[in-house]
C-alpha positions as CSV (number, residue, x, y, z in Angstrom):
1,M,111.4,6.6,-24.9
2,K,108.2,8.6,-24.5
3,L,105.1,7.4,-26.3
4,E,104.7,10.8,-27.9
5,E,107.9,10.1,-29.9
6,L,106.1,7.4,-31.9
7,P,103.6,8.0,-34.7
8,L,100.7,6.9,-32.5
9,H,97.2,8.5,-32.7
10,K,96.6,10.8,-29.7
11,D,93.6,8.7,-28.6
12,I,95.8,5.6,-28.2
13,I,98.2,7.6,-26.1
14,D,95.3,8.9,-23.9
15,I,94.1,5.3,-23.3
16,L,97.6,4.2,-22.3
17,A,97.8,7.2,-20.0
18,E,94.7,6.0,-18.2
19,Q,96.7,2.8,-17.5
20,E,99.6,4.9,-16.2
21,I,101.7,4.0,-19.2
22,S,103.6,7.0,-20.6
23,E,107.1,5.6,-21.2
24,L,108.4,2.6,-23.0
25,Y,110.6,-0.2,-21.7
26,P,113.9,-0.5,-23.7
27,P,112.8,-3.6,-25.7
28,Q,109.5,-2.0,-26.5
29,A,111.2,1.2,-27.7
30,K,113.4,-1.0,-29.9
31,A,110.6,-3.1,-31.3
32,L,107.7,-0.6,-31.8
33,P,109.1,1.4,-34.8
34,Y,109.3,-1.9,-36.8
35,A,105.9,-3.1,-35.5
36,L,104.2,0.2,-36.4
37,Q,105.5,0.1,-39.9
38,G,104.0,-3.3,-40.5
39,D,107.1,-5.5,-40.4
40,N,106.9,-9.2,-39.4
41,M,108.6,-9.6,-36.1
42,V,109.8,-12.1,-33.4
43,L,110.0,-10.4,-30.0
44,S,112.1,-12.7,-27.7
45,I,112.3,-11.1,-24.3
46,P,111.8,-12.2,-20.6
47,T,108.4,-12.5,-18.9
48,A,106.9,-9.1,-17.8
49,S,109.1,-7.1,-20.2
50,G,106.1,-5.8,-22.2
51,K,105.8,-8.1,-25.2
52,S,102.0,-7.9,-25.3
53,L,101.9,-4.1,-25.4
54,V,104.0,-4.1,-28.5
55,A,101.4,-6.4,-30.2
56,Y,98.4,-4.4,-28.9
57,L,99.9,-1.1,-30.3
58,A,100.8,-2.7,-33.6
59,I,97.2,-3.9,-33.9
60,V,95.3,-0.7,-33.0
61,H,97.7,1.5,-35.0
62,R,97.3,-0.7,-38.2
63,L,93.5,-0.9,-37.9
64,L,93.1,2.8,-37.3
65,N,95.0,3.5,-40.5
66,E,93.7,0.5,-42.6
67,K,90.3,-1.2,-42.3
68,G,90.5,-4.9,-41.4
69,K,90.8,-7.4,-38.6
70,A,93.5,-8.7,-36.2
71,L,93.8,-12.2,-34.8
72,Y,95.5,-12.7,-31.4
73,V,96.4,-16.4,-30.9
74,V,97.3,-17.8,-27.5
75,P,97.9,-21.4,-26.2
76,L,95.5,-21.4,-23.2
77,K,91.9,-20.4,-22.6
78,A,92.9,-18.6,-19.4
79,L,95.5,-16.6,-21.3
80,A,92.9,-15.7,-23.9
81,R,90.6,-14.3,-21.3
82,E,93.5,-12.2,-19.9
83,K,94.4,-10.8,-23.4
84,Y,90.8,-10.1,-24.2
85,E,90.4,-8.0,-21.0
86,D,93.5,-6.1,-21.9
87,L,92.3,-5.3,-25.4
88,K,88.9,-4.2,-24.2
89,F,90.6,-0.9,-23.1
90,F,90.9,-0.1,-26.8
91,E,87.1,-0.3,-27.4
92,K,87.1,3.5,-26.9
93,L,88.7,3.8,-30.3
94,G,85.6,2.2,-31.8
95,F,87.0,-1.3,-32.1
96,K,84.8,-4.4,-31.4
97,I,86.8,-7.0,-29.4
98,G,85.8,-10.7,-29.6
99,L,86.8,-13.8,-27.7
100,S,86.5,-17.3,-29.2
101,T,87.8,-20.4,-27.4
102,G,84.8,-22.8,-27.7
103,D,83.1,-25.0,-30.2
104,L,85.6,-26.2,-32.9
105,D,82.8,-27.6,-35.1
106,E,81.6,-24.3,-36.5
107,S,82.9,-21.3,-38.3
108,D,81.5,-19.0,-35.6
109,P,79.9,-16.4,-38.0
110,R,79.5,-13.9,-35.1
111,L,83.3,-13.3,-35.4
112,S,82.8,-11.5,-38.6
113,R,81.4,-8.6,-36.5
114,F,84.6,-8.1,-34.5
115,D,87.7,-6.1,-35.4
116,I,90.1,-7.8,-33.0
117,I,89.6,-11.5,-32.2
118,V,91.4,-13.3,-29.4
119,C,91.4,-17.1,-29.7
120,T,93.3,-20.3,-28.8
121,S,95.5,-21.9,-31.5
122,E,93.0,-24.8,-31.9
123,K,90.2,-22.3,-32.5
124,A,92.3,-20.4,-35.1
125,D,93.0,-23.6,-36.9
126,S,89.3,-24.6,-36.8
127,I,88.4,-21.2,-38.3
128,L,90.8,-21.9,-41.2
129,R,89.3,-25.3,-41.6
130,H,85.8,-23.8,-42.0
131,G,86.9,-21.5,-44.8
132,I,86.1,-18.2,-43.3
133,K,85.3,-15.4,-45.8
134,W,87.2,-12.7,-43.9
135,I,90.7,-14.3,-44.0
136,D,91.8,-11.7,-46.5
137,K,90.8,-8.9,-44.1
138,V,93.3,-10.0,-41.4
139,R,95.9,-7.3,-41.3
140,V,97.8,-8.5,-38.1
141,L,98.3,-12.0,-36.8
142,V,99.8,-12.2,-33.3
143,I,101.2,-15.6,-32.1
144,D,101.8,-15.5,-28.4
145,E,104.2,-18.0,-26.8
146,I,105.5,-19.1,-30.2
147,H,108.3,-21.1,-28.5
148,L,105.5,-23.7,-27.9
149,I,106.1,-24.6,-31.6
150,H,108.5,-27.0,-29.8
151,D,105.6,-28.7,-28.0
152,P,104.6,-32.0,-29.6
153,N,100.9,-31.3,-29.0
154,R,100.4,-27.6,-29.7
155,G,103.5,-27.0,-31.9
156,P,102.3,-28.4,-35.2
157,T,99.0,-26.5,-35.0
158,L,100.8,-23.2,-34.4
159,E,103.2,-24.0,-37.3
160,V,100.4,-24.8,-39.7
161,I,98.4,-21.7,-38.8
162,I,101.4,-19.5,-39.6
163,S,102.2,-21.4,-42.8
164,R,98.6,-21.2,-44.1
165,F,98.3,-17.5,-43.3
166,K,101.6,-16.8,-45.2
167,A,100.1,-18.5,-48.2
168,L,96.5,-17.3,-48.0
169,N,97.2,-13.7,-47.1
170,P,100.9,-12.8,-47.6
171,K,100.2,-9.2,-46.6
172,T,99.3,-10.2,-43.1
173,Q,101.8,-8.8,-40.6
174,I,102.9,-11.6,-38.3
175,I,104.1,-10.7,-34.8
176,A,105.5,-13.7,-32.8
177,L,106.0,-13.3,-29.0
178,S,108.4,-15.6,-27.2
179,A,110.3,-16.2,-24.1
180,T,114.1,-15.9,-24.5
181,I,115.1,-18.8,-26.7
182,K,118.5,-19.8,-28.1
183,N,117.6,-20.0,-31.8
184,A,115.0,-17.2,-32.1
185,V,117.0,-16.1,-35.2
186,D,115.6,-19.3,-36.9
187,L,112.0,-18.2,-36.2
188,S,112.7,-14.7,-37.5
189,E,114.3,-15.9,-40.7
190,W,111.4,-18.4,-41.3
191,L,108.9,-15.5,-40.8
192,E,111.1,-13.2,-42.8
193,G,110.8,-10.7,-40.0
194,K,112.8,-8.5,-37.6
195,L,114.3,-10.2,-34.5
196,I,114.2,-8.1,-31.3
197,Q,116.0,-10.0,-28.6
198,S,116.8,-8.7,-25.1
199,D,117.5,-9.9,-21.5
200,W,116.1,-6.6,-20.1
201,R,113.5,-6.9,-17.3
202,P,111.5,-4.1,-15.6
203,V,112.4,-5.7,-12.2
204,T,115.9,-7.1,-11.8
205,L,116.0,-10.8,-11.4
206,R,118.5,-12.5,-9.0
207,E,118.9,-16.2,-9.4
208,G,120.4,-18.4,-6.8
209,V,120.8,-21.8,-5.1
210,F,120.0,-22.4,-1.5
211,Y,122.0,-24.9,0.5
212,N,123.0,-25.2,4.2
213,N,120.9,-22.1,5.1
214,E,122.7,-19.9,2.6
215,I,121.7,-18.5,-0.9
216,K,124.5,-18.3,-3.4
217,Y,123.4,-15.7,-6.0
218,D,124.5,-15.2,-9.6
219,T,125.6,-11.7,-8.5
220,G,128.4,-13.2,-6.5
221,K,126.7,-12.4,-3.2
222,N,125.9,-15.0,-0.5
223,V,123.1,-14.4,2.0
224,K,122.3,-16.4,5.2
225,I,118.6,-17.4,5.9
226,N,117.5,-18.1,9.4
227,G,115.7,-21.3,10.2
228,P,116.4,-25.0,10.9
229,K,118.5,-26.7,8.2
230,S,116.1,-29.6,8.0
231,K,113.3,-27.2,6.8
232,S,115.0,-25.2,4.1
233,L,111.7,-24.4,2.3
234,D,110.1,-23.0,5.5
235,G,113.0,-20.6,6.0
236,L,112.9,-19.3,2.5
237,V,109.1,-18.8,2.6
238,K,109.0,-17.1,6.0
239,D,112.0,-14.8,5.1
240,S,110.1,-13.5,2.1
241,I,106.6,-13.1,3.6
242,V,107.7,-11.4,6.8
243,N,109.5,-8.8,4.6
244,G,106.3,-8.1,2.7
245,G,107.0,-10.4,-0.2
246,S,104.9,-13.1,-1.9
247,V,106.1,-16.6,-2.9
248,L,105.5,-19.0,-5.7
249,I,106.8,-22.5,-5.2
250,F,107.2,-24.9,-8.1
251,V,107.1,-28.7,-7.5
252,N,106.9,-31.6,-9.9
253,T,103.7,-33.4,-8.9
254,R,100.1,-32.5,-8.1
255,R,100.3,-34.5,-4.8
256,S,103.3,-32.3,-3.8
257,T,101.3,-29.1,-4.4
258,V,98.8,-30.2,-1.8
259,S,101.1,-31.7,0.7
260,V,103.6,-28.8,0.6
261,A,100.7,-26.2,0.9
262,Q,99.3,-28.1,3.9
263,K,102.7,-28.2,5.6
264,L,103.3,-24.5,5.1
265,S,99.8,-23.5,6.3
266,S,100.6,-23.2,10.0
267,L,103.8,-21.3,9.3
268,I,102.2,-18.7,7.0
269,D,99.1,-18.4,9.3
270,K,101.4,-17.1,12.0
271,T,102.5,-14.2,9.8
272,L,98.9,-13.0,9.1
273,S,97.3,-10.1,10.8
274,E,93.8,-10.4,12.2
275,E,92.5,-8.1,9.4
276,E,94.2,-10.4,6.8
277,K,92.5,-13.4,8.4
278,K,89.1,-11.7,8.3
279,N,89.6,-10.8,4.6
280,L,90.6,-14.4,3.8
281,E,87.5,-15.7,5.5
282,K,85.3,-13.3,3.5
283,F,87.1,-14.3,0.3
284,N,86.5,-18.0,1.0
285,R,82.8,-17.4,1.7
286,S,82.3,-15.6,-1.5
287,T,84.2,-18.3,-3.4
288,K,82.2,-21.1,-1.8
289,R,78.9,-19.5,-2.9
290,G,79.7,-20.3,-6.5
291,L,80.0,-24.0,-6.0
292,S,77.2,-26.5,-6.7
293,E,79.1,-29.4,-5.0
294,L,81.8,-29.3,-2.3
295,T,84.5,-31.9,-2.8
296,S,87.3,-33.0,-0.5
297,V,89.7,-31.1,-2.8
298,D,87.6,-27.9,-2.1
299,E,87.9,-28.5,1.6
300,K,91.7,-28.9,1.5
301,L,92.0,-25.9,-0.7
302,F,89.7,-23.7,1.5
303,F,91.6,-24.8,4.6
304,C,94.9,-23.8,3.1
305,M,93.5,-20.5,1.7
306,Q,92.3,-19.5,5.1
307,K,95.9,-19.8,6.3
308,G,97.2,-17.6,3.4
309,V,98.5,-20.4,1.2
310,A,97.1,-22.3,-1.8
311,F,97.9,-25.1,-4.2
312,H,97.5,-24.8,-8.0
313,N,97.5,-27.7,-10.5
314,A,95.7,-29.0,-13.5
315,G,93.5,-31.2,-11.2
316,L,91.7,-28.1,-10.0
317,S,88.6,-26.8,-11.7
318,S,88.8,-23.6,-13.7
319,S,86.8,-21.7,-11.0
320,Q,89.2,-23.0,-8.3
321,R,92.2,-21.9,-10.2
322,R,90.7,-18.5,-10.9
323,A,90.0,-18.1,-7.2
324,V,93.6,-18.9,-6.2
325,E,95.0,-16.6,-8.9
326,Q,92.7,-13.7,-7.9
327,G,93.5,-14.2,-4.2
328,F,97.2,-14.0,-4.9
329,K,96.8,-10.9,-7.2
330,D,94.8,-9.2,-4.4
331,R,97.7,-10.1,-2.0
332,L,95.3,-12.1,0.3
333,I,97.1,-15.3,-0.5
334,K,100.8,-15.0,0.3
335,C,102.1,-18.3,-1.2
336,I,101.1,-20.6,-4.1
337,V,102.5,-24.1,-4.5
338,A,102.1,-25.0,-8.1
339,T,103.0,-27.5,-10.8
340,P,105.0,-26.0,-13.8
341,T,101.8,-25.4,-15.8
342,L,101.3,-22.1,-13.9
343,A,104.7,-20.9,-15.3
344,A,103.3,-21.0,-18.8
345,G,99.9,-19.6,-17.8
346,I,98.6,-16.2,-16.9
347,N,100.5,-13.3,-15.4
348,I,100.8,-13.8,-11.6
349,P,104.3,-12.7,-10.6
350,A,105.7,-13.1,-7.1
351,Q,108.6,-11.4,-5.2
352,R,110.3,-14.8,-4.7
353,V,110.0,-17.9,-6.8
354,I,111.3,-21.2,-5.3
355,I,111.9,-24.0,-7.7
356,R,112.0,-27.0,-5.4
357,D,112.0,-29.7,-8.1
358,L,114.3,-29.7,-11.1
359,W,113.6,-33.3,-11.9
360,R,110.4,-34.9,-13.2
361,Y,109.2,-38.5,-13.5
362,D,108.3,-39.9,-16.9
363,P,106.9,-43.5,-17.1
364,N,109.1,-44.2,-20.2
365,F,112.4,-42.6,-19.0
366,G,112.2,-42.5,-15.2
367,M,113.4,-39.3,-13.5
368,Y,114.9,-36.7,-15.8
369,P,116.0,-33.1,-15.5
370,I,113.5,-30.4,-16.7
371,P,114.5,-28.3,-19.7
372,I,116.4,-25.1,-19.1
373,L,113.6,-23.2,-20.9
374,E,111.1,-24.5,-18.4
375,Y,113.4,-23.4,-15.5
376,K,113.7,-19.9,-17.1
377,Q,110.0,-19.6,-17.4
378,Q,109.5,-20.5,-13.8
379,A,112.3,-18.2,-12.7
380,G,110.8,-15.4,-14.9
381,R,107.7,-15.2,-12.6
382,A,109.9,-13.5,-10.0
383,G,109.6,-9.8,-9.5
384,R,106.3,-7.8,-9.4
385,P,106.4,-4.5,-11.3
386,R,105.3,-1.6,-9.1
387,Y,105.7,-3.7,-6.0
388,D,109.3,-5.1,-6.0
389,K,112.7,-3.5,-6.7
390,F,114.0,-7.0,-7.5
391,G,112.7,-10.6,-7.9
392,E,114.4,-13.7,-6.7
393,A,114.4,-17.2,-8.3
394,I,115.9,-19.8,-5.9
395,C,116.6,-23.5,-6.4
396,I,117.1,-25.9,-3.5
397,A,120.2,-28.2,-3.4
398,K,120.7,-31.2,-1.3
399,N,124.5,-31.1,-1.1
400,E,127.5,-29.0,-2.2
401,E,128.0,-30.9,-5.4
402,Q,124.3,-30.5,-6.5
403,K,124.5,-26.8,-5.7
404,E,127.3,-26.3,-8.2
405,Q,125.6,-28.5,-10.8
406,I,122.4,-26.5,-10.6
407,F,124.4,-23.2,-10.8
408,N,126.2,-24.3,-14.0
409,S,123.4,-26.4,-15.7
410,Y,120.5,-23.9,-15.1
411,I,121.3,-20.5,-13.8
412,L,124.4,-19.8,-16.0
413,A,123.1,-22.0,-18.9
414,D,121.5,-20.9,-22.2
415,T,118.1,-22.3,-23.0
416,E,117.8,-25.1,-25.5
417,P,117.1,-24.4,-29.2
418,I,113.5,-25.2,-30.3
419,Y,112.6,-27.6,-33.1
420,S,109.5,-28.3,-35.2
421,K,107.3,-31.2,-34.2
422,L,105.3,-31.4,-37.4
423,G,107.1,-34.6,-38.5
424,S,105.0,-37.0,-36.4
425,Q,102.4,-39.2,-38.0
426,A,99.6,-37.8,-35.7
427,A,100.4,-34.2,-36.7
428,L,100.6,-35.1,-40.4
429,R,97.3,-37.0,-40.3
430,M,95.4,-34.0,-38.8
431,H,96.9,-31.2,-40.8
432,L,97.3,-32.8,-44.2
433,L,93.6,-33.9,-44.1
434,S,92.7,-30.4,-43.2
435,A,94.7,-28.9,-46.0
436,I,93.1,-31.3,-48.6
437,A,89.5,-30.8,-47.1
438,T,89.8,-27.1,-47.4
439,N,91.2,-27.3,-51.0
440,F,94.4,-25.7,-49.8
441,V,96.3,-28.6,-51.5
442,D,95.0,-31.1,-54.0
443,S,98.0,-33.1,-55.1
444,I,101.1,-34.7,-53.8
445,D,103.2,-31.9,-55.3
446,S,101.2,-29.2,-53.7
447,I,101.5,-31.1,-50.3
448,Y,105.2,-31.1,-50.7
449,R,105.2,-27.4,-51.4
450,F,103.0,-26.7,-48.4
451,I,105.3,-28.6,-46.1
452,D,108.2,-26.8,-47.7
453,S,106.8,-23.5,-46.3
454,T,106.8,-24.8,-42.7
455,F,109.3,-24.3,-39.9
456,Y,110.0,-28.0,-40.2
457,A,111.3,-27.5,-43.7
458,Y,113.3,-24.5,-42.6
459,Q,115.1,-26.7,-40.1
460,S,115.5,-29.8,-42.3
461,E,115.0,-31.2,-45.8
462,V,111.5,-32.0,-46.9
463,N,112.9,-35.1,-48.5
464,T,113.4,-36.6,-45.0
465,L,109.6,-36.3,-44.6
466,K,108.5,-37.6,-48.0
467,D,108.1,-41.2,-46.9
468,E,106.0,-40.0,-43.9
469,I,103.9,-37.8,-46.2
470,D,103.3,-40.6,-48.7
471,N,102.3,-43.0,-45.9
472,T,99.8,-40.5,-44.5
473,V,98.3,-39.9,-48.0
474,E,98.0,-43.7,-48.4
475,F,96.3,-44.0,-45.0
476,M,93.8,-41.3,-46.0
477,L,93.0,-43.0,-49.3
478,E,92.7,-46.5,-47.8
479,N,90.3,-45.3,-45.1
480,G,88.1,-43.2,-47.3
481,F,89.0,-39.7,-46.2
482,I,90.1,-38.7,-49.7
483,E,89.8,-40.1,-53.2
484,R,91.7,-39.7,-56.4
485,L,90.3,-37.5,-59.2
486,N,93.0,-38.8,-61.5
487,E,96.6,-39.9,-61.1
488,D,97.7,-36.5,-59.7
489,K,94.7,-34.9,-58.0
490,F,93.0,-35.7,-54.7
491,M,89.6,-34.6,-53.4
492,P,88.1,-35.0,-49.9
493,T,85.2,-37.3,-49.3
494,L,82.2,-36.4,-47.2
495,F,83.8,-38.5,-44.4
496,G,87.1,-36.7,-44.8
497,N,85.4,-33.2,-44.8
498,R,83.4,-34.0,-41.7
499,T,86.4,-35.4,-39.9
500,S,88.4,-32.3,-40.6
501,S,85.7,-29.9,-39.6
502,L,85.0,-31.8,-36.4
503,Y,88.6,-31.3,-35.4
504,I,89.4,-34.9,-34.4
505,D,92.2,-37.2,-35.2
506,P,91.4,-39.2,-38.4
507,L,92.3,-42.4,-36.4
508,S,89.4,-41.4,-34.0
509,A,87.1,-41.1,-36.9
510,V,88.0,-44.5,-38.2
511,S,87.4,-46.0,-34.8
512,L,84.0,-44.3,-34.3
513,R,82.9,-45.3,-37.8
514,K,83.7,-48.9,-37.0
515,A,81.8,-48.7,-33.7
516,L,78.7,-47.1,-35.3
517,E,78.6,-49.7,-38.1
518,K,78.7,-52.5,-35.5
519,S,75.9,-50.8,-33.5
520,N,73.6,-51.5,-36.4
521,D,73.5,-55.2,-35.4
522,K,73.7,-54.8,-31.6
523,D,71.7,-53.7,-28.6
524,T,73.5,-50.7,-27.2
525,S,73.7,-48.9,-23.8
526,P,75.2,-45.5,-22.9
527,L,78.3,-47.4,-21.9
528,S,78.6,-48.7,-25.5
529,F,79.0,-45.3,-27.0
530,I,81.0,-43.8,-24.0
531,H,83.5,-46.6,-24.2
532,A,83.8,-46.3,-28.0
533,V,84.8,-42.6,-27.7
534,C,87.1,-43.2,-24.8
535,S,88.9,-45.7,-26.9
536,T,89.9,-43.1,-29.5
537,P,93.4,-41.4,-29.4
538,D,91.7,-38.0,-28.8
539,V,90.7,-39.1,-25.2
540,R,93.6,-39.3,-22.8
541,S,92.7,-42.4,-20.7
542,L,93.2,-42.7,-17.0
543,Y,96.2,-44.4,-15.6
544,L,95.5,-48.0,-14.4
545,R,96.6,-48.6,-10.8
546,S,97.3,-51.9,-9.3
547,S,94.3,-51.5,-7.0
548,D,91.9,-51.1,-9.9
549,T,91.0,-54.8,-10.0
550,W,87.4,-53.8,-10.3
551,V,87.9,-52.7,-13.9
552,E,88.5,-56.3,-15.1
553,E,85.4,-57.3,-13.2
554,K,83.5,-54.6,-15.0
555,L,84.9,-55.8,-18.3
556,E,83.5,-59.3,-17.7
557,K,80.2,-58.0,-16.5
558,S,79.7,-55.6,-19.5
559,K,81.4,-57.5,-22.3
560,D,78.2,-57.7,-24.4
561,E,77.8,-53.9,-24.4
562,F,81.1,-53.0,-26.2
563,L,81.2,-51.9,-29.8
564,L,84.9,-52.5,-30.0
565,E,86.1,-56.1,-29.4
566,P,88.2,-56.6,-26.2
567,P,91.7,-57.8,-27.0
568,V,93.1,-61.1,-25.6
569,T,94.4,-60.7,-22.1
570,S,98.0,-61.6,-23.1
571,S,98.3,-58.8,-25.7
572,E,99.8,-55.4,-25.1
573,E,96.5,-53.7,-26.1
574,Y,94.6,-55.4,-23.2
575,E,95.9,-52.9,-20.5
576,W,95.1,-50.0,-22.8
577,F,91.5,-51.4,-23.2
578,L,91.2,-51.5,-19.4
579,S,92.4,-47.9,-19.1
580,D,89.8,-46.8,-21.7
581,L,87.2,-48.7,-19.7
582,K,88.2,-47.1,-16.5
583,T,87.8,-43.7,-18.2
584,A,84.4,-44.7,-19.6
585,S,83.4,-45.9,-16.1
586,L,84.1,-42.4,-14.7
587,I,81.8,-40.9,-17.2
588,E,79.2,-43.6,-16.6
589,D,79.3,-42.8,-12.8
590,W,79.1,-39.1,-13.7
591,I,75.9,-39.4,-15.7
592,N,74.4,-41.7,-13.0
593,E,74.8,-38.7,-10.6
594,V,77.5,-40.2,-8.4
595,S,78.7,-37.2,-6.4
596,E,81.7,-35.3,-7.6
597,D,83.6,-36.1,-4.4
598,M,83.0,-39.8,-4.8
599,V,84.3,-39.6,-8.4
600,V,87.4,-37.7,-7.2
601,T,88.1,-40.4,-4.6
602,K,87.3,-43.5,-6.7
603,Y,89.4,-42.5,-9.7
604,N,92.1,-40.5,-7.9
605,V,91.4,-37.4,-10.0
606,G,90.8,-33.7,-9.3
607,P,87.7,-31.7,-10.2
608,G,89.6,-30.2,-13.2
609,D,90.3,-33.7,-14.5
610,I,86.6,-34.6,-14.4
611,H,85.8,-31.4,-16.2
612,N,88.5,-32.0,-18.9
613,I,87.4,-35.6,-19.4
614,V,83.7,-34.6,-19.6
615,E,84.5,-31.9,-22.1
616,T,86.6,-34.2,-24.3
617,V,84.1,-37.1,-24.2
618,G,81.2,-34.7,-24.9
619,W,83.1,-33.5,-27.9
620,L,83.8,-37.0,-29.2
621,L,80.2,-38.0,-28.6
622,H,79.2,-35.0,-30.7
623,A,81.5,-36.3,-33.5
624,A,79.9,-39.8,-33.1
625,R,76.4,-38.3,-33.5
626,E,77.5,-36.5,-36.7
627,F,79.0,-39.8,-38.1
628,A,75.8,-41.6,-37.0
629,R,73.9,-39.5,-39.5
630,M,76.0,-41.2,-42.1
631,Y,76.4,-44.7,-40.7
632,N,73.6,-45.5,-38.3
633,F,70.9,-42.8,-38.2
634,E,68.8,-44.8,-35.7
635,C,71.1,-44.0,-32.8
636,V,71.4,-40.2,-33.4
637,S,68.7,-39.4,-30.9
638,D,70.2,-41.7,-28.2
639,I,73.6,-40.2,-28.6
640,G,72.1,-36.7,-28.5
641,D,70.5,-37.4,-25.1
642,L,73.8,-38.9,-24.0
643,I,75.7,-35.7,-24.9
644,I,73.4,-33.6,-22.7
645,R,73.7,-36.1,-19.8
646,V,77.5,-36.1,-20.0
647,R,77.5,-32.3,-20.2
648,N,75.4,-32.0,-17.1
649,G,76.2,-35.2,-15.2
650,C,72.6,-36.4,-14.8
651,K,70.3,-39.3,-15.4
652,K,67.9,-39.3,-18.4
653,E,64.9,-38.4,-16.2
654,L,66.4,-34.9,-15.4
655,L,66.9,-33.9,-19.1
656,N,63.8,-31.7,-19.1
657,L,64.6,-29.8,-15.8
658,I,68.3,-29.5,-16.6
659,S,67.4,-27.3,-19.7
660,L,66.6,-24.4,-17.3
661,N,69.4,-21.9,-16.8
662,N,70.9,-21.9,-13.3
663,V,69.6,-25.4,-12.7
664,G,72.5,-27.9,-12.6
665,R,72.3,-31.5,-11.7
666,V,72.1,-31.0,-8.0
667,R,69.2,-28.5,-8.1
668,A,67.4,-30.5,-10.8
669,R,67.6,-33.7,-8.6
670,A,66.3,-31.7,-5.6
671,L,63.4,-30.4,-7.7
672,F,62.7,-33.9,-9.1
673,N,62.7,-35.4,-5.6
674,E,60.1,-32.8,-4.5
675,G,57.7,-33.9,-7.2
676,F,58.6,-31.5,-10.0
677,R,59.4,-34.0,-12.7
678,T,59.2,-31.5,-15.7
679,I,59.2,-27.8,-16.3
680,G,55.5,-28.1,-16.8
681,D,55.2,-29.2,-13.1
682,L,56.6,-25.9,-12.0
683,R,53.9,-23.8,-13.7
684,G,51.5,-22.2,-11.2
685,V,53.6,-23.2,-8.2
686,P,54.1,-20.4,-5.6
687,L,57.5,-18.7,-5.7
688,K,57.9,-19.5,-2.0
689,R,57.4,-23.2,-2.6
690,I,60.1,-23.4,-5.2
691,A,62.5,-21.3,-3.1
692,E,62.1,-23.8,-0.2
693,V,63.5,-26.7,-2.2
694,K,67.0,-27.6,-1.0
695,T,69.8,-25.8,-2.9
696,V,67.3,-23.7,-4.9
697,G,66.7,-20.5,-2.9
698,E,65.1,-17.2,-3.7
699,G,67.3,-16.0,-6.5
700,V,67.1,-19.3,-8.6
701,A,63.4,-19.6,-7.9
702,K,62.9,-16.1,-9.4
703,S,65.0,-17.1,-12.4
704,I,62.9,-20.3,-12.9
705,K,59.7,-18.3,-12.7
706,S,61.0,-15.8,-15.3
707,Q,62.1,-18.6,-17.7
708,I,58.7,-20.2,-17.6
709,G,57.1,-16.9,-18.3
710,E,55.3,-16.3,-15.0
711,S,55.1,-13.1,-13.0
712,I,56.3,-12.9,-9.4
713,K,54.4,-9.7,-8.5
714,G,53.0,-10.0,-5.0
715,E,54.8,-13.3,-4.4
716,D,58.1,-11.4,-4.2
717,K,56.9,-9.3,-1.3
718,E,55.3,-12.3,0.4
719,L,58.6,-14.1,0.2
720,S,60.5,-11.2,1.6
721,E,58.1,-11.1,4.6
722,F,58.6,-14.8,5.1
723,N,62.4,-14.5,5.0
724,K,62.2,-11.9,7.8
């Protein structure tokens, strides 16, 4: 179908023409008439089949014809950035596009200026908790990756966002985008929307199993691959790259991503031309320039990238992951070895996807097979529109029996149905408190009605949840989150309101309150507060290894600093306490300026893990500071300083210097060691002198001068002469 056949404004068609889009894919042609007339919809089609464009066009068409706003909700920050960049093309129509993935403790009033807002599901939930005034102006709500409603962590939040929008603004058009799922009809009936379901792809997908140097395809065709039988992965990778393809390999552990990438590096290096090697060297140099600290992980990654291969996992920092993704998109990197998180992330298709591991280890269940939906998501990354005539998804079997098992259990199988995860205590605690705190519900009957509007209730009887709901309400009453107005009505307390707006688990709030009340009668240290927040359910503690005997030694040494009593050594809670202490020790090392590489080695984590722990602990410390205003005002200042130290990874003496833009902990320490203890010490200092400080350089020196309000006229020329 041609775009001109749809009732779209000419300016929209012109913008799409600039993107070389003039014709619709079959699923798009089927979906758009319903989307453009404002119907609710579930679009369940494979990766790269054009789901997002349907949502974009529904948004801009509706907002051109009817004043209002649109909210585009995604599960990941990286995905939010990608959708934001896509939607920026429609700014030519006069729309203001906003991106919001950050602070969950504010209503973000700047968002009222934007017409189209891209945000994560947590941010969308946070916006609702802060009672935004423009909720009735939202004309279109897009929920991307709605099949994640099945995820125990993200699912309840997605479900509650949709349920509350349906109640608060019934006229909002809801467009849900999904991978192909077995019970998509359930989602469409719950949303009272049209279901568009298709297996069509712009690039044909061939799925197969590799064993004994031969690929058995679902097309009935068998193809031989050259190479030693003992190195089946090598043969599959080389076969694709020498024929101009690119490869994504999915493995089940972070360690495997690194080891497999390193093993493949010499093989892939031999396929590169001299020009490709020079381009990779240039790419690596530019990537390194953005790093303040070089870790052993960086060194391994840059070594692999120079050979045309990279690894990708959650242990990498966001800048490292972006570099890998960009290098692959630019076709500099020929192969990425990744954990499955990449399959649910941003759009980086490859000509051939190799799924090496169909089993995963779980500490509770041992090795178990991955879900079919996860396999289909990984396989769906195969086939690059505009580059490939077909894509290939290939699993590796160890024997003939396993080959047939994979073929029947994954390639020929339907994906599993998805189910609501709202019924857990953790989910009910978070979302029922939010509903009461925002006056969305105010009685047990209104709570039941709210739950009755959810996907959970569509799939099962609310009566099965009534005991859980009653227990959750009792928990909130007992711990002072809500109070009774009379026999039927509830109202939130100040503590309940603050817990909800801070977007933390009510159990975390109880734990922090207990710690702060104890801090009234105790001398505290940074570790006191760091350990208190690391002990909350909102912080995912580090795994305790058998070699971590030092943690118990630290417990003994620091026992007088804890605000939460250590459990007896024979109890089950003792090991959890040690895990929390290990996590707190990482943060303590971080704020004492232990190098990033030493932290990586000591705690067996990646730079991305450090960032995630720092971000979460910083957020919980912010919550602790807010509760301290209520329960121990004297420690508000100390916690405030600690928040800045955690955010920047520095000692207290650097707090003044660290407030300068472009001055991280490494540069601040270098300046401090040169005698510049405060910003005031930098006033009147020649530009050349500041630039000479290790890691600072000319550009940062100029930035510092500008920030302290000093001119660099004359000095700039002198510095240029010096550099010559």
